[in-house]
N, C-alpha and C positions, 0 to 999 in steps of 0.2 A: 829912837829906841822902839822896837816892836814889842807889843805885849806878848806874854807867854801864852801859847795856845793850850787849851784845856786837854788833859790826857784822855777824856772820854771819847775823842774822835769827832767831836762836833765841828771842829775847825774854827771855833769861836775863842776869843780870849778867855782864859780861866776866870778873870775878874767879872766877866759878863755871863759866864756859863755856870759852872758848878760851885764856884767859891761862895756866892750868896746862899746857896742851899746848905753847904757844909757849915757855914757860920750861923745858920738858923735864921737868916734874914728874910727868907721866904720858903715856901713849900714847893715841892715838885708839882708841876701842873699836869703830869701824866705819868703812867707807869714807866714809859720809856725814859723820861727825864729822871725818874728816880733810879732806874737801872744805871744810867750813865753816871749819875752822881755817886752811886754806891761803888761803881768801878773806880772812879776818881778817889773816893775815900780809901779803898783798898790800896791804890797805888801810892797814896800819901801816908798810909799808916794811920788814918783817922778812924780808928775802930769804934770810938764813941758814936760817930755818925752811923756806922754800920749797925750798931746796937739800937740807936734811936729809930732806925727805919726798918727794923725787923719786927714783925708782928709778935706780940707777947705770947700768943698761943703756940707758936712754933720755934721761938728763939731758944737756942741751946743754953743751958746754964754755963756760967763762966765764959761766955763768948769772947769777951775782950781779952782775957788772959790767954785763951787758946789761940786767938788770932795773933797776938803779940809773939807767942812762941813760934808759930808756923811761919810768920811773915818776915822773920829776921833777915833772911837772905833772899827774899823774893823780889824780883824786878819785873814789874808789869810792862808788857811790850805793846799791847794794843787791844782795842775793843772793836768788834764789828757787830752791829745790830742787824740781824737778818730778817726779823719779822716782829711786828707789834700789833696786837689786835685785842679788841674788847672780848670779854668773857660773856657769860650768860646774862649779865646785867651791866649797867654802867658803873657799878661799884667793883668790878673784877676785870682784870686784864692779864694778858700773857705777852712776854717779851722773849724772843729767841735770840741768843747772842753767842758769839765765839770770842773768847778772851785768851790771849797768849801771854805767857809769863816764863821767866827763867828762875830756877832756884839753884841750890848748891849742886844738884845732880845734873840737870840738863834742861833744855827748853821743853815746855809742856803747854797744855791748853785746857780750857774748860768750855764745853759746848753744852748749853742748857736752855731749856724753855722754863722760864721763871714765872711763877704765879704771884700776882699782886692783888691786894684789896684796898679799897678806899673807905676809910671811916672818918667821919667828921671832917671831910674835905682834905684828908691827908692820905697819901698812898703809903702802903707798907708791903715789904717783901714777905711772902708766906713760905713758899718752898719752890723747888724746881725739879724737873725731870732731866737727868743727864742723858745726853745723846752721844752717839758714836757715828761719825761719818763713814760711809762706805769708801773703800780704798780707791775706787774709780770715779767717785763723785768729785765735783768741783770743790776745792777746799773752802770751808766756811770762813777762812781768814780774809778772803777777798782777793787773793792773788790771781785767780782764774786758772791756776794749775790744778791738776788732779791731786787729791788729798795725799795719795801714796808718794807723790813727788814733792810734796810741800811740808806740811806740818805733821805728817804721820811718823817721821823719823826724828 
């Protein structure tokens, strides 16, 4: 029997990748690892983890309730990490990602550069800048097609 691969796209078994983070057995070693584990938490409906990893200074009130309502019919389809880099200090980092999902309406996506901070050796999500790919750019999903012929519709 083959182990189940993690939904974060790492191609590692879930038990060796995001599961220990979601269970609180260890902390994310980088902002990118935290981003991957947060995607996995969204895909599994583990909104308590999303709350634990969102910095208190920017976390929306009633986050878990809102996510439970929004995520009822959401199916997460894939994560593509496009860039991960340090910020102005070693305590700040940015991760650009493209996540695909399907809800009741249709397929959709999130394209964002997320900002993370590290406090007391723990990474936290702060906020993100949403991005929109150009129609003639290569699609950020990783297909190598133009965006207009891939995820734009």
